[in-house]
C-alpha positions as CSV (number, residue, x, y, z in Angstrom):
1,X,0.0,-0.3,0.2
2,X,1.1,3.1,-0.6
3,X,2.4,5.7,1.8
4,X,0.1,9.0,1.8
5,X,1.8,11.5,4.3
6,X,-0.9,14.3,5.6
7,X,1.2,17.7,6.0
8,X,0.6,20.3,9.1
9,X,-2.2,21.9,6.6
10,X,-3.7,18.8,6.0
11,X,-4.2,17.8,9.4
12,X,-5.4,21.2,10.3
13,X,-7.8,21.3,7.5
14,X,-9.2,17.7,9.0
15,X,-9.4,18.9,12.6
16,X,-11.5,21.9,11.6
17,X,-13.9,19.6,9.1
18,X,-14.9,17.8,12.3
19,X,-15.1,20.7,14.5
20,X,-11.9,20.5,16.7
21,X,-9.3,22.5,17.5
22,X,-6.3,20.1,18.2
23,X,-5.8,16.4,18.1
24,X,-6.1,16.6,22.0
25,X,-9.4,17.7,21.4
26,X,-10.2,14.9,18.9
27,X,-9.2,11.9,21.5
28,X,-10.6,14.2,24.7
29,X,-13.2,11.5,25.3
30,X,-10.4,8.8,25.9
31,X,-9.6,8.9,29.8
32,X,-6.5,10.4,30.1
33,X,-5.3,7.3,32.4
34,X,-5.4,5.1,28.8
35,X,-3.7,7.4,27.1
36,X,0.1,7.4,26.2
37,X,1.4,10.2,28.5
38,X,4.9,10.4,27.0
39,X,6.3,11.4,23.8
40,X,7.2,8.3,21.4
41,X,10.7,7.5,21.0
42,X,10.8,7.8,16.8
43,X,13.9,8.5,15.5
44,X,14.1,11.0,12.5
45,X,12.6,10.5,9.1
46,X,14.8,9.1,6.8
47,X,15.0,9.7,2.9
48,X,13.4,7.4,0.4
49,X,16.6,5.7,-0.3
50,X,17.8,4.9,3.1
51,X,14.5,4.0,4.2
52,X,14.3,1.1,1.5
53,X,17.4,0.3,2.7
54,X,16.3,-0.1,6.2
55,X,13.2,-1.7,5.5
56,X,15.0,-4.3,3.5
57,X,17.3,-5.2,6.3
58,X,14.7,-5.5,8.3
59,X,13.0,-7.8,6.1
60,X,15.8,-10.1,5.7
61,X,16.0,-10.9,9.1
62,X,12.9,-13.2,8.5
63,X,13.7,-16.6,6.8
64,X,11.0,-17.9,4.6
65,X,10.6,-21.6,4.0
66,X,12.0,-20.9,0.9
67,X,15.2,-19.7,2.5
68,X,15.9,-23.5,4.3
69,X,14.6,-26.8,4.2
70,X,11.5,-26.6,6.0
71,X,10.1,-29.8,8.4
72,X,7.7,-27.1,10.2
73,X,4.1,-28.3,10.8
74,X,1.7,-27.9,13.7
75,X,-1.0,-26.4,11.1
76,X,1.2,-24.9,8.7
77,X,2.9,-26.8,6.2
78,X,5.1,-26.6,3.3
79,X,3.0,-28.7,0.6
80,X,3.5,-27.8,-3.0
81,X,1.1,-24.9,-4.8
82,X,0.6,-25.4,-8.5
83,X,1.5,-22.3,-10.6
84,X,-2.6,-22.4,-11.6
85,X,-3.6,-22.0,-8.3
86,X,-2.2,-18.4,-8.3
87,X,-3.2,-17.7,-12.1
88,X,-6.8,-18.4,-11.0
89,X,-7.1,-16.8,-7.9
90,X,-4.8,-13.8,-8.9
91,X,-7.8,-12.7,-11.8
92,X,-8.9,-9.2,-10.9
93,X,-12.2,-10.8,-11.3
94,X,-11.5,-12.6,-7.9
95,X,-8.8,-11.1,-6.5
96,X,-10.2,-7.6,-6.1
97,X,-13.8,-8.8,-5.6
98,X,-15.3,-7.5,-2.5
99,X,-18.6,-9.0,-1.9
100,X,-20.9,-11.9,-3.3
101,X,-23.8,-10.4,-1.9
102,X,-25.4,-9.3,-5.1
103,X,-26.1,-12.2,-7.1
104,X,-26.7,-11.0,-10.5
105,X,-22.9,-9.0,-10.1
106,X,-21.1,-11.9,-8.7
107,X,-21.9,-15.3,-10.6
108,X,-18.3,-16.0,-10.8
109,X,-17.7,-15.6,-6.8
110,X,-20.9,-17.6,-6.2
111,X,-20.0,-20.4,-8.3
112,X,-16.6,-20.6,-7.1
113,X,-17.9,-20.7,-3.6
114,X,-20.2,-23.6,-4.5
115,X,-17.8,-25.7,-5.9
116,X,-15.5,-25.2,-3.0
117,X,-18.5,-26.3,-0.8
118,X,-19.0,-29.4,-3.1
119,X,-15.3,-30.1,-2.9
120,X,-15.4,-30.0,1.4
121,X,-18.4,-32.1,1.2
122,X,-16.9,-34.8,-0.7
123,X,-13.3,-34.5,1.2
124,X,-15.3,-34.8,4.5
125,X,-18.2,-37.2,3.4
126,X,-20.6,-35.0,5.1
127,X,-23.8,-33.3,3.6
128,X,-23.2,-29.5,3.8
129,X,-20.2,-26.9,4.1
130,X,-19.8,-23.6,4.3
131,X,-17.4,-20.8,3.1
132,X,-15.7,-20.3,4.9
133,X,-13.9,-19.6,8.3
134,X,-10.7,-17.8,9.0
135,X,-8.7,-20.6,10.3
136,X,-8.6,-24.4,12.3
137,X,-8.5,-22.6,15.5
138,X,-11.9,-20.5,15.0
139,X,-13.6,-23.4,12.9
140,X,-13.1,-25.4,16.5
141,X,-14.9,-22.7,18.6
142,X,-17.2,-22.1,16.3
143,X,-18.1,-25.9,15.6
144,X,-18.7,-25.8,19.8
145,X,-21.1,-22.7,19.2
146,X,-22.9,-25.1,16.6
147,X,-23.2,-28.0,19.3
148,X,-24.4,-25.6,22.1
149,X,-27.1,-24.5,19.7
150,X,-28.0,-27.6,18.5
151,X,-28.1,-29.6,21.7
152,X,-29.6,-27.0,23.8
153,X,-27.1,-28.2,26.6
154,X,-24.9,-26.0,29.1
155,X,-22.6,-28.5,30.4
156,X,-19.0,-29.9,29.3
157,X,-17.1,-29.6,26.1
158,X,-14.6,-32.4,26.5
159,X,-11.2,-31.8,24.2
160,X,-8.3,-34.1,23.8
161,X,-5.1,-32.8,24.8
162,X,-3.7,-33.8,21.6
163,X,-6.0,-31.1,20.1
164,X,-3.5,-28.4,18.6
165,X,-3.0,-26.4,21.8
166,X,-4.0,-22.9,19.6
167,X,-6.9,-24.3,18.6
168,X,-7.8,-25.4,22.7
169,X,-6.6,-21.5,23.5
170,X,-9.1,-20.2,21.0
171,X,-11.8,-22.1,22.3
172,X,-11.3,-21.4,25.7
173,X,-11.6,-17.3,24.9
174,X,-14.7,-18.0,23.4
175,X,-16.0,-20.3,26.0
176,X,-15.4,-18.0,28.7
177,X,-18.5,-15.9,27.7
178,X,-20.3,-19.1,26.9
179,X,-22.7,-21.2,28.5
180,X,-20.7,-24.0,28.9
181,X,-17.2,-25.5,30.7
182,X,-14.3,-27.0,28.8
183,X,-12.5,-29.9,30.4
184,X,-9.2,-31.1,28.6
185,X,-8.9,-34.9,28.7
186,X,-5.0,-36.1,29.2
187,X,-3.5,-37.9,26.1
188,X,0.0,-39.2,28.0
189,X,0.9,-41.4,25.1
190,X,0.3,-39.2,22.4
191,X,-3.4,-39.9,21.6
192,X,-6.6,-40.1,23.6
193,X,-7.9,-43.3,25.2
194,X,-11.6,-43.9,24.1
195,X,-12.1,-45.3,27.5
196,X,-11.5,-42.1,29.3
197,X,-13.8,-40.3,26.9
198,X,-16.6,-43.1,27.8
199,X,-15.6,-42.2,31.6
200,X,-15.9,-38.6,31.2
201,X,-19.2,-38.1,29.0
202,X,-22.6,-37.4,30.7
203,X,-26.1,-36.5,29.8
204,X,-24.9,-33.0,30.2
205,X,-22.0,-33.2,27.7
206,X,-22.5,-30.7,24.8
207,X,-19.4,-31.8,22.8
208,X,-16.4,-34.0,22.0
209,X,-13.3,-32.9,20.2
210,X,-10.9,-34.9,18.9
211,X,-8.1,-34.3,16.3
212,X,-6.9,-37.0,13.8
213,X,-4.0,-36.9,12.9
214,X,-3.2,-35.0,16.4
215,X,-0.8,-32.1,16.9
216,X,1.5,-34.4,18.1
217,X,1.1,-36.4,14.2
218,X,-0.7,-39.8,15.7
219,X,-4.0,-41.4,14.3
220,X,-6.6,-41.1,16.8
221,X,-9.5,-44.0,17.3
222,X,-12.0,-41.6,15.9
223,X,-14.8,-44.6,15.4
224,X,-14.6,-45.3,19.3
225,X,-14.3,-41.7,20.0
226,X,-17.0,-40.6,18.3
227,X,-19.3,-43.7,19.6
228,X,-18.6,-42.6,22.9
229,X,-19.7,-39.1,22.1
230,X,-23.0,-40.5,20.3
231,X,-23.9,-42.5,23.5
232,X,-25.0,-39.5,25.5
233,X,-26.4,-37.6,22.7
234,X,-23.4,-35.1,22.4
235,X,-21.9,-33.6,19.2
236,X,-18.9,-35.4,18.0
237,X,-16.4,-32.7,16.4
238,X,-13.4,-34.0,14.5
239,X,-10.7,-31.8,13.3
240,X,-8.8,-33.5,10.3
241,X,-5.7,-32.8,8.1
242,X,-7.8,-32.3,4.4
243,X,-4.2,-33.3,2.4
244,X,-4.0,-36.6,4.5
245,X,-8.0,-37.2,3.4
246,X,-6.3,-38.6,0.4
247,X,-5.8,-41.9,2.0
248,X,-7.5,-41.8,5.8
249,X,-11.0,-42.3,6.3
250,X,-13.0,-39.3,5.8
251,X,-14.7,-37.4,9.3
252,X,-18.5,-38.8,7.9
253,X,-17.4,-42.3,7.2
254,X,-16.2,-42.6,10.9
255,X,-19.6,-40.8,12.3
256,X,-18.5,-37.3,12.8
257,X,-21.5,-34.9,13.2
258,X,-18.7,-31.7,12.3
259,X,-15.8,-31.8,10.6
260,X,-13.1,-28.9,10.9
261,X,-9.8,-28.4,9.6
262,X,-7.1,-25.9,8.9
263,X,-6.9,-25.7,4.9
264,X,-3.8,-23.8,4.6
265,X,-2.3,-26.9,3.0
266,X,-4.7,-26.6,0.2
267,X,-3.1,-24.1,-2.0
268,X,-2.4,-21.5,0.7
269,X,1.0,-20.1,1.3
270,X,2.6,-20.6,4.6
271,X,2.6,-16.4,4.4
272,X,4.5,-16.1,7.9
273,X,1.5,-17.3,9.7
274,X,-1.6,-16.3,7.3
275,X,-4.2,-15.2,6.2
276,X,-5.4,-19.2,6.3
277,X,-8.8,-21.2,6.1
278,X,-11.0,-22.5,8.2
279,X,-12.9,-25.4,6.9
280,X,-16.1,-26.8,8.4
281,X,-18.6,-29.2,7.3
282,X,-21.4,-30.6,9.3
283,X,-24.7,-33.5,8.8
284,X,-27.5,-31.8,6.4
285,X,-30.2,-32.0,9.3
286,X,-31.9,-28.8,9.6
287,X,-30.4,-28.1,13.2
288,X,-27.1,-28.2,12.2
289,X,-27.8,-26.2,8.6
290,X,-29.7,-23.5,10.8
291,X,-27.0,-23.2,13.1
292,X,-24.0,-23.4,10.6
293,X,-21.9,-19.9,10.7
294,X,-20.6,-18.4,7.3
295,X,-22.9,-18.7,4.1
296,X,-24.2,-21.2,1.8
297,X,-24.4,-20.9,-1.9
298,X,-26.7,-23.1,-3.7
299,X,-27.5,-23.7,-7.4
300,X,-30.8,-22.9,-9.2
301,X,-32.0,-21.5,-12.3
302,X,-33.0,-18.0,-13.2
303,X,-36.5,-16.9,-14.9
304,X,-35.0,-17.9,-18.2
305,X,-34.0,-21.6,-17.4
306,X,-30.4,-20.8,-17.2
307,X,-28.2,-22.6,-14.4
308,X,-27.1,-20.0,-11.6
309,X,-25.9,-19.3,-8.2
310,X,-27.6,-18.1,-4.9
311,X,-27.0,-17.1,-1.5
312,X,-29.2,-19.8,0.1
313,X,-28.6,-19.1,3.7
314,X,-26.8,-16.1,5.0
315,X,-25.8,-15.8,9.0
316,X,-24.0,-12.6,9.2
317,X,-25.7,-9.8,11.5
318,X,-26.1,-7.6,8.8
319,X,-28.0,-10.1,6.8
320,X,-30.3,-10.9,9.9
321,X,-31.7,-9.6,13.1
322,X,-28.3,-9.5,15.5
323,X,-29.9,-12.4,17.9
324,X,-30.3,-14.9,15.2
325,X,-26.6,-14.4,13.4
326,X,-24.2,-17.2,13.9
327,X,-20.8,-15.3,12.7
328,X,-19.5,-12.2,11.3
329,X,-16.9,-14.1,9.1
330,X,-15.6,-11.6,6.5
331,X,-16.2,-12.2,3.0
332,X,-12.6,-12.1,1.7
333,X,-12.3,-15.2,3.4
334,X,-13.7,-16.5,0.1
335,X,-10.2,-15.7,-1.9
336,X,-8.8,-18.6,0.1
337,X,-11.7,-20.8,-0.4
338,X,-11.2,-20.4,-4.0
339,X,-7.2,-21.2,-3.9
340,X,-8.5,-24.5,-2.0
341,X,-10.8,-25.0,-4.6
342,X,-8.4,-24.5,-7.4
343,X,-5.9,-26.4,-5.6
344,X,-8.1,-29.5,-5.2
345,X,-9.5,-29.3,-8.8
346,X,-5.8,-29.2,-10.0
347,X,-4.9,-32.5,-8.0
348,X,-8.2,-34.5,-8.5
349,X,-8.8,-37.5,-6.3
350,X,-5.6,-39.6,-7.7
351,X,-3.3,-36.4,-7.2
352,X,-4.6,-35.9,-3.5
353,X,-4.2,-39.7,-2.9
354,X,-0.7,-39.4,-4.4
355,X,0.1,-36.3,-2.2
356,X,-0.7,-37.9,0.9
357,X,1.1,-41.3,0.2
358,X,4.0,-39.3,-0.4
359,X,3.8,-37.2,2.8
360,X,3.4,-40.3,4.8
361,X,6.1,-42.6,3.0
362,X,8.9,-39.4,3.5
363,X,7.7,-39.0,6.9
364,X,8.4,-42.8,7.8
365,X,11.6,-42.7,6.2
366,X,12.4,-39.2,8.5
367,X,11.6,-41.1,11.6
368,X,13.6,-43.9,11.0
369,X,16.6,-41.9,9.9
370,X,16.5,-39.4,12.9
371,X,15.8,-42.2,15.3
372,X,19.2,-44.0,14.3
373,X,20.8,-41.1,15.5
374,X,22.4,-41.7,19.0
375,X,20.3,-39.8,22.1
376,X,17.2,-39.2,19.4
377,X,14.0,-41.6,19.8
378,X,10.3,-41.5,18.8
379,X,8.6,-40.0,21.6
380,X,5.3,-41.8,21.1
381,X,4.3,-45.5,19.4
382,X,1.4,-44.5,18.1
383,X,0.6,-44.8,14.2
384,X,1.7,-41.4,12.3
385,X,0.6,-39.7,9.1
386,X,3.2,-36.9,8.1
387,X,4.4,-35.7,11.5
388,X,5.9,-37.2,14.2
389,X,7.5,-36.4,17.7
390,X,11.1,-37.1,18.6
391,X,12.6,-37.1,21.8
392,X,16.3,-35.5,21.7
393,X,19.5,-35.2,24.4
394,X,19.7,-31.5,25.9
395,X,17.8,-28.5,24.8
396,X,15.2,-28.6,22.3
397,X,14.9,-24.9,21.4
398,X,18.9,-25.0,21.3
399,X,19.3,-27.8,18.7
400,X,16.8,-25.9,16.7
401,X,18.6,-23.2,16.4
402,X,21.5,-24.8,15.6
403,X,19.7,-26.8,12.9
404,X,18.4,-23.6,11.4
405,X,22.1,-22.1,11.6
406,X,23.1,-25.1,9.3
407,X,19.9,-24.4,7.0
408,X,17.1,-26.1,8.4
409,X,13.8,-25.2,9.5
410,X,14.0,-28.5,11.7
411,X,10.5,-28.6,13.5
412,X,8.5,-27.5,16.6
413,X,9.5,-27.2,20.4
414,X,7.0,-28.6,22.0
415,X,8.0,-27.4,25.7
416,X,6.3,-24.3,25.0
417,X,3.0,-26.0,25.1
418,X,3.6,-29.1,26.9
419,X,6.1,-28.8,29.5
420,X,6.5,-32.4,29.9
421,X,7.7,-32.6,26.5
422,X,10.4,-29.8,27.1
423,X,12.8,-32.3,25.6
424,X,10.5,-33.0,22.3
425,X,10.4,-31.7,18.3
426,X,7.6,-31.7,16.5
427,X,8.8,-32.8,12.7
428,X,6.3,-32.8,9.7
429,X,7.5,-34.1,6.2
430,X,5.7,-33.1,3.4
431,X,5.8,-34.5,-0.4
432,X,8.4,-31.6,-1.3
433,X,11.0,-32.8,0.6
434,X,13.6,-35.1,-1.2
435,X,15.7,-38.2,0.3
436,X,18.5,-35.9,0.2
437,X,16.7,-33.4,2.4
438,X,15.9,-35.7,4.8
439,X,19.2,-37.6,5.2
440,X,20.7,-33.9,5.3
441,X,18.4,-33.5,8.4
442,X,19.5,-36.5,10.0
443,X,23.2,-35.6,9.3
444,X,22.8,-32.1,10.8
445,X,21.1,-33.5,14.0
446,X,23.9,-36.2,14.5
447,X,26.3,-33.4,14.3
448,X,24.2,-31.3,16.8
449,X,23.2,-33.5,19.8
């Protein structure tokens, strides 16, 4: 965005227009205790050439995934993005479109959203998918809001400790002002014990949330967990990996009522953390559809019998009465939904399956090679997909820093979320990693421990 400075005369004209004499008068309604009562320590202005040099220097302090060999995961993965994704999503008709509210002006946008919803239904095995949510964490929280509305209960929401810790933090923020409490079920072996779920659920349980593959990369027994939830009429919320859906059973196939996911792996760049894409799909029952956040696009025909698309369900508060609204998700998340739709269409079912198989095979090869390093071992024994957890000798963050200097984004130190795993690192392997890169990581770890 271009920088547009305001001169002293510009500021004086704006203040006069709003009827105040000074900037202090403009902010007079802010209590003095809440104002910054000291001057800002801002250095003198730079010339354009010096400013560009300074900003470039700051930018180069960041090390992108493209500047090192990336084994980072935890919900954000270095998957390959076909060039067709940028080519289509970068078209001005999509890239600059603000709103699909006016069906007569936005048929292309509405069709793209409809295609995305269709693909998400196929991916999850559920009947209805929205378009769309902010990211995986808000998808979990929105699913709980749905569960509260569907069940009418005000009891507990049970969530596995193996669910992404940041998703659980988002849920805790939402739940602080909801008619429910959140209880975390421990996963000392890296996966949730279905017996613990059966012992914890009651007739007041609102929902049970599990993630598979979970934050540690391991596969949960989702069928048994879902059976335990259904036994007491609780909503079963399943968080899944949309890329590994190419080889794993779909959430709808093991009885999930609501499926949620982080869609970053579907054509969305890492982008230093965002923006990302939240996926949510659910059963086709009226109770669920009426509580779904976001928007639903439907296919119909116009008065001339021509195929067209409309917003069938709109739940934002500017569309309907505020007390009936179920979300205020911003419109331009649709651009990321478009990227996911193009990505999946380019891959096709076979391409998605091949991508998932490459991830799984390469991850298992990486785990085998790292486990051969003296002092390094797999932390958990459960089956895993494209991500796994290793235990390392000494200080995990220090090891990761050494590996970064050697040219590897080697993984995530788990101690920041799990104090009992302060000597553990989560390693993710996508289809982009080569055998030479994996062998190089193992050699670098061997040299550093």
